[in-house]
C-alpha positions in Angstrom: 206.5 109.7 187.8 207.1 113.2 186.3 205.7 112.0 182.9 202.6 110.6 184.6 202.0 113.9 186.4 202.4 115.9 183.2 199.9 113.6 181.4 197.4 114.1 184.3 197.8 117.9 184.0 197.2 117.8 180.3 194.1 115.7 180.7 192.6 118.1 183.3 193.3 121.1 181.0 191.7 119.3 178.0 188.6 118.5 180.0 188.3 122.1 181.1 188.6 123.4 177.6 186.4 120.7 176.0 183.6 122.2 174.1 185.3 125.4 173.1 184.5 126.1 169.4 187.2 125.0 166.9 187.7 128.5 165.6 188.9 129.5 169.1 191.9 127.2 169.2 195.1 129.1 170.2 193.0 131.8 172.0 192.3 130.1 175.3 194.6 132.5 177.1 192.2 135.3 176.3 189.3 133.7 178.3 187.7 136.1 180.8 185.0 133.6 181.9 184.7 130.0 183.1 183.6 127.8 180.2 181.4 124.9 181.1 182.6 121.5 179.9 180.5 120.2 176.9 179.5 123.7 175.8 180.9 125.7 172.9 181.8 129.4 173.0 182.9 132.1 170.5 183.7 135.7 170.6 180.9 137.9 169.3 180.5 141.6 168.8 178.3 143.2 171.5 176.5 146.2 170.1 174.5 148.9 171.9 171.0 147.7 172.7 168.0 150.0 172.3 164.3 149.9 173.1 161.6 151.7 171.1 159.5 154.4 172.8 156.5 156.2 171.4 155.7 159.4 173.3 153.6 162.5 172.9 155.1 165.9 173.9 153.5 169.3 174.3 155.7 171.4 171.9 156.1 175.1 171.7 155.7 176.6 168.2 156.5 180.1 169.2 159.2 181.1 171.7 157.9 184.6 172.5 156.1 183.7 175.7 158.4 184.5 178.6 156.2 183.2 181.3 156.0 179.6 180.1 158.1 176.9 181.8 160.1 175.4 178.9 162.8 172.8 178.5 164.5 171.2 175.5 165.0 167.5 174.7 167.7 166.5 172.3 167.9 163.6 169.8 170.4 162.3 167.3 169.4 161.0 163.9 171.3 157.9 162.8 172.6 158.4 159.2 172.3 154.8 158.1 169.0 153.7 159.7 167.3 157.1 160.1 166.5 156.1 163.7 165.9 158.9 166.2 168.1 158.3 169.2 167.1 159.9 172.5 169.9 161.8 174.2 168.0 163.6 177.0 167.7 167.1 178.3 170.5 169.6 177.9 171.8 169.0 181.4 172.1 165.3 180.6 174.3 165.8 177.5 178.0 165.0 177.7 180.8 167.4 176.6 181.0 165.9 173.1 177.3 166.3 172.6 177.3 169.8 173.9 180.1 170.7 171.5 178.0 169.5 168.6 174.7 170.6 169.9 173.9 172.6 166.8 173.9 169.3 164.8 171.4 167.7 167.1 167.6 167.6 166.7 165.7 169.2 169.6 162.1 169.9 170.6 161.1 172.7 173.0 158.6 171.2 175.4 156.1 172.9 177.7 155.8 171.8 181.3 152.3 173.3 181.6 150.3 173.9 178.4 147.8 176.2 180.2 150.6 178.8 180.3 150.7 179.3 176.6 148.5 179.5 173.5 150.7 178.4 170.7 151.6 174.8 171.1 151.0 171.5 169.4 151.1 167.9 170.6 153.8 166.0 168.8 154.2 162.2 168.9 157.7 160.9 168.4 159.0 157.4 168.1 162.6 157.2 169.3 165.2 154.7 170.5 166.5 154.7 174.1 169.8 153.1 174.9 169.2 150.2 177.2 172.5 148.5 177.3 175.9 149.8 176.3 177.9 147.8 173.8 180.9 148.5 171.5 183.1 145.5 172.5 183.5 141.8 172.0 182.7 139.1 174.5 182.6 135.3 174.8 179.1 133.9 174.4 177.7 130.4 174.2 177.2 129.2 170.6 175.8 126.0 169.0 178.6 123.5 168.7 179.7 122.8 165.1 178.8 119.1 165.3 175.2 120.0 166.2 174.6 122.2 163.2 172.5 120.2 160.7 170.0 120.7 157.9 167.0 120.6 160.2 168.4 123.5 162.3 169.4 125.5 159.3 166.0 125.0 157.7 164.3 126.1 160.9 166.6 129.1 161.1 165.8 130.0 157.5 162.0 129.7 158.1 162.2 131.9 161.2 164.3 134.6 159.4 161.7 134.6 156.6 158.9 134.9 159.1 160.6 137.9 160.7 161.2 139.6 157.3 164.9 139.0 157.0 164.8 136.6 154.0 162.6 136.7 150.9 162.1 133.0 150.1 162.9 129.4 151.2 165.4 127.3 149.3 167.1 123.9 149.9 169.9 124.5 152.3 172.7 122.2 153.5 175.1 124.7 155.0 175.3 128.1 156.5 175.4 130.1 153.3 176.6 133.7 153.0 173.0 134.8 152.3 171.8 133.1 155.5 174.7 134.6 157.5 173.9 138.1 156.3 170.2 137.8 157.2 171.2 136.4 160.6 173.6 139.3 161.2 170.9 141.9 160.3 168.5 140.2 162.7 171.1 140.2 165.5 172.0 143.9 165.0 168.4 145.0 164.9 167.6 143.1 168.1 170.6 144.0 170.2 172.0 140.4 170.1 175.6 139.2 170.0 176.7 139.4 166.3 178.5 137.0 164.1 177.7 133.5 165.4 174.9 131.0 165.9 174.7 131.9 169.5 172.2 130.3 171.9 170.5 133.6 172.8 169.7 134.3 169.1 168.5 130.8 168.4 166.2 130.9 171.3 164.8 134.2 170.3 164.2 132.9 166.8 162.5 129.8 168.3 165.0 127.5 166.6 165.0 124.2 168.6 168.4 122.5 169.0 
């Protein structure tokens, strides 16, 4: 009787965990979600997600006018990408940013241009943080037994179309070159990084 009960428990557990990606074996105690039977999951890096904004500001070019209503907006320049990251007005900065304020980019904006003579209109394209990342999380991925040449070929074509690969070549497996291009696409688009996750494939219009 006890043996039968144990077997029943094992069968139930197996059915609950069915579909978890093979590379997750031995890590099931780390689950913080409810996996659906028949679907595969893997841990991916979740990065900060930004949206691009293009805005024109009225900028002071001389700070001698005491009557003008002024304010300053601060930005951070990413070293690797060169992207301009919006941080906000001085009152919106955190303590770390305030302590390093001399290293930040800023523009002095004018609330009412009729109050001054010396100003210019400056258009800036910058990135605004939309969703905070910096952690790993379980996401749904394409099961290993569903990855085939047709899907890989479509993935390659889509990455070429989006400018992440230079040329098409016969492909039978997920090569290092294809992985690197996929990762760059995921990073640039604020997607989970490191796997053939469903969200990425849908955005690339890769049918599976």
